N, C-alpha and C positions, 0 to 999 in steps of 0.2 A: 738125785744128786748127794751128791760130796755134801756133807755137812756143813755148813756156814756157820761162822763163827761170828761176833759183833763187831763192828767197826772203834780201833781205838782213833779219839779225834784231834788233830791238835792244834781248831783256827779258836777257841778259847783263848788260848795264852796269844794270842793273833799273829801262829804261824801263818807263814807264805806259801813255803815249802817244804815238801817230807818225802820219803824216799818209802814207799811199800811196799809188799809180796801178792799181789793176786791170786785173792782163794777160795773167786767163783767168776765165772763168767755167762750172762745171761744174753739169749734171743729179744735184742729191746726193737725188732721191728723192724722194717723202710729199712733193710741193711746194715741196721746197726746193734752192738753189742752194747751189754750195763756190766762194766769194771768193780768189781767190790775190791777194795782192798783190805788188809787187816790194817791199815793206818793213814791216816789223810788229814790234809791244810787245808783239802776240799769242802768250805760250807756249802752244802745239801739245800732246795727248796725242802719245804717237808710241808704235807697236804694237809695234815689235819689243822695247821693255822700258820698258813705257807704266806708271813707276814714278812720275811727279808728275804727277797729275789737271791737263785744260786750263787757262789763268784764264776767270775768265769776266768777261764786258763786252759795250761796241756796237760799233756799227759805225755812223758819221753818212758818205754818200753823198747826194746830190742834195734838200738839204734835208729828207730823211728817217734816223728813227734804227731802227736794225734791234737786235735781239739776238741775238749769239751763240750759239745751240744748242749747239758745241762744235766745238774745232776740233783737224784732226788732221793728219798728215802726208800728203801724199801726193808723189808719183813719177809718172818717164816714163821711155822712152828716145826719147823723140821721138815716141812716138804716143799712143794713148790714154794719160788722165792716169785715174791710181787715185790709191784715195783708203782710208786708216784702215789695216783690215784686210785691204786687197785691193792691199798693196803687199808685192811676195814677197822685199824685200831690206832689211837692216839702211841706215838712213838711214847717204849717204855714200859709200856702196857707187860704187866707179865702172863709169861709163855711165851712169851716172841725174843725173836731173835731180830736187832737191828741194824741195816749196815749201810753205807753209800756208795750207791751208785752212783757209776762214774758214765757218760752216753756219750760212744766215740760212732766213727763210722768204721765199716769193717768190723774183721772178722781176726782180723792179725796180735791180737792179746791173745797171752793161754797160763792157764794156774802155774805158779810156780811163775812164770816173770817177774821181774824187779823194775818196779816203775818210777820211777821222777813225777813229782805234781810242781807245777808253776803255778799259779793263784793272780791276777793277779793286781799285784798289790793296790793298782790308782784307786781299780775302780772299786776293791774293799775298802780302802780307806773312805771312800766315799758312802759305803751305804753304809759301814760302822758312824758314821756322822751322823746321818739320820736318821742313825736308829737310837743311840745317845739320846738324839734332840728331841724323839717321840716319846720316851720315857720322861723326861724334864718334862715337856707340853704335857703328857695327859698328868701329871702331878701338881703343874701347876695350873692347870683348867681344874681339875678336883679343889684345888688351892681355892680358887677367885668365884666358885660355885656354891665354896659352903656352908651361904648363910641359907643355901636356894631350896635347904630339905625342911619342910614339918616334920618329921621322925625322925628317930635316928636309922642311919643306914650303915649299911657293910663299911668301913673306911679302908680305906689305899694305907701305902706303905709310910704314910708322915702322917699317919693316922686323921686323916679328912675326910667325909664322908665322899662313899666311890664313884660319880659319878663315871669316869673313864667305863672302869670294867663292867658296873652296870647299863649303861645304855650301849657300851660298843657294838657293829653288827661287824665293823670290817677293817683291818690293818693292815698298810702298804705299806713298806719303806722303799724309797726312792736314794738315790746319789743325791745326799746333802739334804734331804728330811724325807716326809713323809704322809699320808694323805689317811686321816683317820674318820668312820662314816660312824655317827649316833644314829640312833632312833630315840625320838621320845616321845612315847604313845602311854595308850590306857595302864600300861604295865607299871610303868615308871614313876606318874602319876601316885598310883596306889601305894606304892613305895615310901611317897613321901614326897615326892619333887616337884616345884612347883616350876614350868613353863617360864614364868615372867621373868623369869633372872636372866633368860635368852633375848629378849626384848630389845636391845643396844649391843647389837655382836660389835661394836668398834671399841664398847667401852671397856669389855669382855675381855678381848685382844689387849687391849690397853692395859689391863690387869695381868694379864696371863704374861707380857712381853716383859711386863717390870719385875716380877719374880725369876719370866730364865733369866734379863740381865744381875741380878742379885747371884744367881747361886752362880753362873755362869764366872763373875765376876771373881765368887770364893776359887774358883781354880781347883775343887776337889780331885781328887783319884776317883778314877776307874778302873771295875776288877769286874772276871768270870769266876765264881766261886763254883767248882763244882766238885759233885758226891763221890767222882771216879773218872776214868780219861775214853767210857764208853759212851759210843751217842747217844744210848738209852739214860745214860746217867742225868740224873738232874741237876741243872744248873741255875745260877743265880745271877742277875744282875749288880755291883753292889757301888753305888754311889754317893761320895762321903759329899753330904750337904751342910750347910752354915747350922740348919739344927737337930743334925745328926743323919746317921746311916740310912735313905733310904736301898729298900731288898725288892727286887721285885723278880717273879723265877719268866727266863728267859735262854735263849736256845741260840741266839743269833752272835754278832761282832758288834764291838763297841769302839770308843776313843781310848787312851788308856787314861788320860783325867780331863775333863772340865776345860783345863787350859789349853786345849786342843783347841778348843773353837772361839769362834772367836764373836761370835754370837747366836740366838736360835728367836726366829719372832714367828706370830702363828698370823691366821686370816683366817674364818670363819664366811661359813656358809649354809642359810637354815630355806628350807624346801617345805611346804604341805607335801603330805605325805597322807594317805587314808587315815584316820586313825590319831594323828598325830603333826610331827614334826622332822624332817631327817636334817640331821645338823652335822657340818665337815669340816673337820680343822686340817689345813693347809699346814704343816710345817719345815721352814727355811731353814737350815745353818748357815754357816759359814764359818770354815778351816782358817787357824793361823796362816 
């Protein structure tokens, strides 16, 4: 296989269009091809933490337009290019090269072709709003549950006990919102969390909503800071809040400022499970 170089990504800055050169084409099965470019504005889904789905859009090459049916992270150690769920390591693992693979029908695209990427900007905007609201809601939830800890616990980006990161089981970004699943079991209780704090979920939602309203009204800037331009480089979500900047590692896309949001609200649902409780937080964002 021809040596594959990592992909330069432009979506962290908000780009929804790009021009790149095809550096590798792999068989993606079912008559499809995985097209790897040197540069792309297309956000892929990351298998290790698939919270934000891939962008929607198309690529143009040789006078033809191809719908991008999927976009996944690919990786290689110098041998076969592995795609999506085949990748056995987290993005950024030393010794691996990571790429964005655009999955399209057919095999009409070849190495060396120039390709133009067009991202569905409306869909991207909706996901970006959902992802920003998801981060805000996690911080607001941590703050609302700060008094529920009987022991010292690791803290979040604002210094509150990190309920979100300690209890999270799954996070999924959806257009203009998110769904986060938490498990409250023996492990979390041993860390000092008191589940009594979850007995009145309407009250909890009200306190989270009030914090979200305060932060959004402040309209602070949101940015993605990157250690470099490559897919494998570490990226950090930075949000200006009244009490100081919040910084969270994140590979997704976001709004440019909290002023882009009119509101964000949450709702909770709790279900007893073996050994504890499953808590689902649904976040809904409204854009201006």
